[in-house]
C-alpha positions in Angstrom: 17.3 -59.0 148.6 15.9 -61.5 151.0 18.1 -62.5 153.9 19.1 -66.2 154.3 17.9 -67.4 157.7 19.9 -69.3 160.2 19.3 -70.4 163.8 22.7 -68.8 164.7 24.7 -66.1 163.1 28.2 -65.5 164.7 30.1 -62.5 163.6 33.8 -63.1 164.1 35.7 -66.4 164.3 37.8 -65.9 167.4 38.2 -68.4 170.2 34.7 -68.0 171.7 32.9 -67.6 168.4 34.4 -70.5 166.6 33.9 -72.9 169.6 30.3 -71.8 169.9 29.8 -72.3 166.1 31.2 -75.8 166.1 29.2 -76.7 169.2 25.8 -75.4 167.9 26.3 -76.8 164.4 27.1 -80.3 165.8 23.7 -80.0 167.6 22.1 -79.8 164.2 21.4 -76.1 164.3 22.0 -74.1 161.1 24.9 -71.9 162.0 26.8 -69.3 159.9 30.1 -67.6 160.9 31.1 -64.3 159.3 34.9 -63.6 159.3 36.6 -60.7 157.7 40.1 -62.1 157.4 41.6 -64.3 160.2 40.2 -67.8 160.1 40.2 -68.8 163.7 40.6 -65.3 165.0 43.7 -63.4 166.0 45.2 -65.9 168.4 46.4 -68.5 165.8 47.1 -65.9 163.1 48.5 -62.7 164.5 48.7 -62.8 168.2 49.2 -65.5 170.9 50.6 -68.5 169.1 52.6 -66.7 166.4 54.2 -64.4 169.0 55.2 -67.4 171.2 56.6 -69.1 168.1 58.9 -66.2 167.5 59.7 -65.9 171.2 60.9 -69.5 171.1 63.2 -68.7 168.2 64.6 -65.8 170.2 65.0 -68.2 173.2 67.0 -70.5 170.9 69.2 -67.6 169.9 69.8 -66.7 173.6 70.7 -70.3 174.5 73.3 -70.4 171.7 74.7 -67.1 172.8 75.2 -68.4 176.3 76.1 -71.9 175.4 79.6 -71.4 176.8 78.2 -71.3 180.3 77.2 -74.9 179.8 80.5 -76.0 178.5 79.3 -76.0 174.9 81.6 -74.3 172.3 79.9 -72.9 169.3 81.1 -70.8 166.4 79.8 -67.5 165.2 76.0 -67.4 164.7 73.6 -65.2 162.7 69.9 -64.6 162.7 67.9 -65.2 159.5 64.7 -63.3 160.2 63.1 -64.6 156.9 63.6 -68.1 158.3 62.1 -67.0 161.7 59.1 -65.6 159.9 58.7 -68.7 157.7 58.7 -71.0 160.7 55.9 -68.9 162.1 54.0 -68.9 158.8 54.2 -72.7 158.5 52.7 -73.0 162.0 49.9 -70.5 161.1 49.1 -72.2 157.9 48.8 -75.6 159.7 46.5 -74.0 162.3 44.3 -72.4 159.6 44.0 -75.8 157.9 43.0 -77.4 161.2 40.3 -74.8 161.7 38.9 -75.3 158.2 38.7 -79.0 159.0 36.8 -78.3 162.1 34.3 -76.1 160.2 33.8 -78.9 157.6 33.4 -81.6 160.3 31.0 -79.6 162.4 28.8 -78.4 159.6 29.1 -74.7 160.5 29.2 -72.5 157.5 32.2 -70.1 157.2 31.5 -66.9 155.2 34.4 -64.7 154.5 33.4 -61.1 154.4 32.5 -58.0 156.5 29.2 -57.9 158.3 27.1 -54.7 158.9 23.8 -54.6 160.7 20.8 -53.3 158.7 18.2 -54.1 161.3 17.6 -56.3 164.3 19.4 -59.7 164.0 20.0 -59.0 160.3 23.3 -58.2 158.6 24.6 -57.5 155.1 27.9 -59.2 154.4 30.2 -57.6 151.9 31.9 -60.8 150.6 35.6 -60.9 150.2 35.1 -62.5 146.8 32.7 -59.8 145.7 29.0 -59.3 146.1 26.7 -58.9 149.2 24.9 -61.6 151.1 22.2 -60.9 153.7 21.9 -63.0 156.8 19.3 -63.2 159.5 19.9 -65.1 162.7 17.3 -66.2 165.2 20.2 -65.7 167.6 23.2 -63.5 166.9 26.6 -63.7 168.7 29.2 -60.9 168.4 32.9 -62.0 168.6 34.3 -58.8 167.1 37.6 -58.6 168.9 39.9 -55.6 169.2 42.7 -53.9 167.3 45.9 -52.1 168.4 45.4 -48.5 169.5 47.7 -45.7 168.1 48.1 -42.9 170.7 47.3 -39.4 169.6 50.9 -38.3 169.5 51.8 -35.7 166.8 53.4 -37.5 163.9 53.1 -41.0 165.3 50.3 -42.3 163.1 52.0 -40.6 160.1 55.2 -42.5 160.9 53.4 -45.8 160.0 54.5 -47.6 163.2 54.5 -51.4 163.5 51.9 -53.1 165.5 52.1 -56.8 166.6 50.7 -57.8 163.2 53.5 -56.1 161.2 56.2 -57.0 163.7 55.4 -60.7 163.2 55.9 -60.3 159.5 59.3 -58.7 159.5 61.9 -60.5 157.4 64.7 -58.2 158.5 66.3 -57.2 161.8 65.6 -53.6 163.0 68.8 -51.8 163.9 67.1 -49.9 166.8 63.5 -50.9 167.7 61.7 -48.4 169.9 58.8 -50.0 171.7 56.0 -47.7 172.9 54.3 -49.4 175.8 55.4 -51.6 178.8 52.6 -54.2 178.9 52.4 -57.7 177.7 52.8 -57.2 173.9 55.5 -54.6 174.2 57.7 -56.6 176.7 57.5 -59.8 174.8 58.5 -58.3 171.5 61.2 -56.1 173.1 63.0 -59.0 174.6 62.6 -61.2 171.5 64.1 -58.6 169.2 66.9 -57.8 171.6 67.8 -61.5 171.5 67.7 -61.5 167.8 70.2 -58.7 167.8 68.3 -55.4 167.6 69.1 -52.5 169.9 65.8 -52.0 171.9 64.4 -49.1 173.8 61.1 -49.3 175.7 59.2 -46.0 176.4 56.6 -46.4 179.1 54.2 -43.6 180.0 53.8 -44.6 183.7 56.6 -45.3 186.2 56.2 -49.1 186.1 56.3 -51.8 183.5 53.4 -54.2 183.9 51.4 -51.5 185.7 48.7 -54.0 186.9 51.3 -55.9 189.0 53.0 -55.1 192.3 56.0 -52.8 192.0 58.5 -55.5 193.0 57.4 -57.5 189.9 57.9 -54.5 187.7 61.3 -53.9 189.2 62.4 -57.5 188.7 61.4 -57.6 185.1 63.1 -54.2 184.5 66.3 -55.5 186.1 66.1 -58.6 183.9 65.7 -56.4 180.8 68.5 -54.1 181.8 70.8 -57.1 182.2 70.0 -58.0 178.5 70.8 -54.5 177.3 67.3 -53.3 176.8 66.9 -49.6 177.7 63.8 -48.7 179.6 62.7 -45.0 179.7 59.9 -44.6 182.3 58.0 -42.6 183.2 58.1 -40.8 179.9 55.8 -38.8 177.6 56.4 -38.7 173.8 56.0 -35.1 172.5 56.3 -35.8 168.8 57.5 -38.2 166.2 59.1 -37.3 162.8 60.1 -39.6 160.0 58.9 -43.0 159.1 59.2 -46.4 160.9 61.4 -48.7 158.8 63.2 -45.8 157.2 64.3 -43.9 160.3 62.3 -41.8 162.8 63.0 -39.3 165.6 61.0 -39.3 168.8 61.1 -36.3 171.2 60.6 -37.7 174.7 60.0 -35.9 178.0 60.9 -37.5 181.3 60.8 -35.9 184.8 64.5 -35.2 184.5 64.9 -34.0 180.9 63.7 -33.8 177.3 65.6 -36.1 175.0 65.7 -37.1 171.3 65.7 -40.8 170.4 66.6 -42.0 167.0 64.8 -45.2 165.9 65.0 -47.4 162.8 61.6 -48.8 163.7 58.7 -48.1 166.0 56.4 -50.7 167.6 53.2 -49.4 169.2 51.9 -51.6 172.0 49.8 -49.3 174.2 46.5 -51.0 174.4 43.5 -52.2 172.3 40.4 -50.6 170.8 37.2 -52.7 170.3 36.1 -53.4 166.7 32.6 -52.0 167.3 32.4 -48.8 165.2 31.0 -48.5 161.7 29.1 -51.8 161.7 25.7 -50.6 162.4 25.3 -52.0 165.9 22.8 -49.2 166.7 20.5 -50.5 164.0 20.5 -53.9 165.8 19.6 -52.2 169.1 23.0 -53.1 170.6 24.3 -50.5 173.0 28.0 -49.7 173.7 29.6 -48.6 177.0 31.6 -45.3 177.3 34.7 -47.1 176.1 33.1 -48.5 173.0 32.7 -52.1 174.2 29.5 -53.9 173.8 27.3 -53.5 176.9 26.5 -56.9 178.4 25.2 -58.3 181.6 27.0 -61.0 183.6 25.5 -63.7 181.2 27.0 -61.9 178.2 23.6 -60.8 176.9 23.5 -57.5 175.1 20.8 -54.9 175.2 19.2 -56.4 172.1 17.0 -59.6 172.4 18.7 -62.8 171.4 22.1 -61.1 170.9 25.2 -62.0 172.9 28.8 -60.8 172.9 31.9 -62.8 173.4 35.5 -62.0 174.4 37.3 -58.7 174.1 34.5 -56.8 172.4 32.4 -57.4 175.5 35.0 -56.0 177.7 36.2 -59.4 178.9 39.9 -59.6 179.9 41.9 -59.8 176.7 43.0 -63.4 176.9 42.1 -66.3 174.6 41.4 -68.5 177.7 38.8 -65.9 178.8 37.1 -65.9 175.5 36.9 -69.7 175.7 35.2 -69.4 179.1 32.8 -66.9 177.6 31.8 -69.5 175.1 31.2 -72.0 178.0 29.0 -69.5 179.8 26.8 -68.9 176.7 26.8 -72.6 175.8 25.6 -73.7 179.2 23.0 -70.9 179.5 21.5 -71.8 176.1 21.1 -75.3 177.5 19.1 -73.9 180.5 22.0 -73.3 182.9 22.6 -70.2 185.1 26.3 -69.5 184.6 27.7 -66.0 184.8 31.0 -64.2 184.7 30.8 -63.6 188.5 33.5 -65.1 190.6 35.9 -66.1 187.8 39.5 -66.5 188.8 41.4 -65.5 185.8 45.1 -66.4 185.3 47.6 -64.5 183.2 51.1 -65.2 182.0 53.7 -62.9 180.4 55.9 -65.1 178.2 59.1 -63.1 178.7 62.2 -64.8 180.1 61.7 -65.1 183.0 58.0 -65.6 182.7 55.6 -63.6 184.9 52.5 -65.5 186.0 49.7 -64.3 188.3 46.3 -65.3 189.6 44.0 -63.8 192.2 44.8 -60.7 194.3 48.0 -58.7 194.1 49.3 -57.3 197.4 48.3 -53.8 196.2 44.8 -54.9 195.4 44.4 -56.5 198.8 45.5 -53.3 200.5 43.2 -51.2 198.4 40.2 -53.5 199.3 41.1 -53.8 202.9 41.6 -57.5 202.7 43.9 -58.8 205.4 46.6 -61.2 204.1 49.7 -63.0 205.2 52.4 -62.7 202.5 55.0 -65.3 201.7 57.9 -64.6 199.3 60.9 -66.7 198.4 63.6 -66.1 195.7 63.7 -68.5 192.8 67.2 -69.4 193.8 65.8 -71.4 196.7 64.1 -73.7 194.1 66.9 -76.2 193.3 65.6 -76.8 189.8 66.7 -73.2 188.9 70.3 -74.1 189.8 70.4 -76.9 187.3 69.4 -74.7 184.4 71.2 -71.6 185.6 68.1 -69.4 185.7 67.8 -68.2 189.2 66.3 -64.8 188.7 62.9 -64.0 190.1 60.7 -65.0 193.0 57.5 -66.7 194.1 54.9 -64.8 196.2 51.6 -65.9 197.8 48.8 -64.1 199.6 47.0 -66.1 202.3 43.9 -65.0 204.2 44.7 -63.4 207.5 41.8 -65.1 209.2 41.8 -68.4 207.4 44.2 -70.5 205.2 42.7 -69.7 201.8 45.1 -68.9 199.0 44.0 -65.4 197.8 46.7 -64.7 195.2 49.9 -66.0 193.7 52.6 -64.4 191.6 55.7 -66.0 190.1 58.5 -64.5 188.1 60.8 -67.3 187.0 61.2 -70.2 184.6 58.0 -72.0 183.7 56.0 -69.7 185.9 52.8 -70.3 184.0 52.9 -74.1 184.6 53.6 -73.6 188.4 50.8 -71.1 188.6 48.4 -73.8 187.2 49.1 -75.9 190.3 48.1 -73.1 192.6 45.1 -72.2 190.5 43.8 -75.8 190.9 44.2 -75.6 194.7 42.3 -72.2 194.7 39.5 -73.6 192.6 39.2 -76.6 194.9 39.1 -74.4 198.0 42.1 -76.1 199.5 44.1 -74.4 202.3 47.7 -73.5 201.5 48.7 -76.4 203.8 47.8 -78.9 201.1 50.5 -77.5 198.8 52.9 -77.1 201.7 52.6 -80.8 202.5 52.3 -82.1 198.9 54.9 -84.4 197.5 56.2 -82.8 194.3 58.8 -84.4 192.1 62.4 -83.4 192.7 63.8 -81.4 191.1 61.0 -79.5 189.5 59.8 -75.9 189.6 56.6 -76.9 191.3 58.7 -78.2 194.2 59.3 -74.6 195.1 55.7 -74.4 196.4 56.7 -76.6 199.3 59.4 -74.0 200.2 57.0 -71.0 199.6 54.1 -72.2 201.7 56.4 -73.4 204.5 57.2 -69.7 205.2 53.6 -68.7 206.0 53.3 -67.3 209.5 50.6 -69.1 211.7 47.3 -67.3 212.1 47.1 -65.1 215.2 43.4 -65.6 215.6 
């Protein structure tokens, strides 16, 4: 069977892949995108946007539960998880329709099926509707993504635990949800389901939630969760699992103090991601993987095969949609003759719990490990008057300033709208502004960003 030839073949329709497809197709280049299932990738279908949709429903439930603090009297409330799910589905359907419109308007061809390399720059696509189609790309771009990892705990896989995909499709409320993992996905779902009314236990292998953050951030979020009635067991090791998630399961858990048995109605696994790189013949395309199974790329996202690039999570890029989008921009500009690379990127992150946890640049622990001298400023969120108006004073702002200059090297905030405030600091960092610019800026009163005046006013003067 002769392969159909395209200028560009893109495998996967996630953030970076779809943006690249639409861009190249609009330039008049014949471009095909192969997608197994999720039109637009995981973000609009099963990840970022759907989870934030359900988190907002949980926020609404929490506001109603505490309406009395605002002088609002309400009657008994109930949670309709089928309605929560349907609201999420309606959003996803609209996003998929929007993506299909973009494919039509750009001229990029969307092929639904599973691609497998048969030789360099050539794949066979097992079409979802039946049959096989061979494609050859003068240039090939891999946007393969990742999937949830299931730890090798005896009985865990056999218990058919939920991942984020299944959790977003629940139309019922778990009686006792046990969340394995204390990272972004685990924490967001844990709080949401607690606010919907589930009993929730988090089991974290290490001693800290959000292990990549400073310990004071972990302690603050743990205290916030404890205040909402979420049980955190950390550090802890799961010895075995019996039963089945959804029908009742038993977890045997070891901690430094004891061994205990935890009964769960449902189990959610949120312990990390595995790249979707196995079983698709990458070796036949001359594409090497690193020791963790990610596509080996240079700092321009070029793989070991000529005219083949990798984008996003499968290339080992940080697992954020906004990073995949920047990967697209690097490839786009380099194809046009530029010299962009991944070096020097300042990558922000935001955990959408309540309060939010936003971070950019160095943590204090990283600065100490690298031997970078810093001045540290920290103020409680209660000093930001906006928090008093909305009765959400938990958390703090923290900034790292160079010891020998006035550069902002890092910023962390745990508090309301932390992601939006972080964007202000990020802009100053990108522009190379000293912290004094934010210290002296006139911010609207009363806003969360106004707290930056307070934070940067506490910086101690340089000694040299």
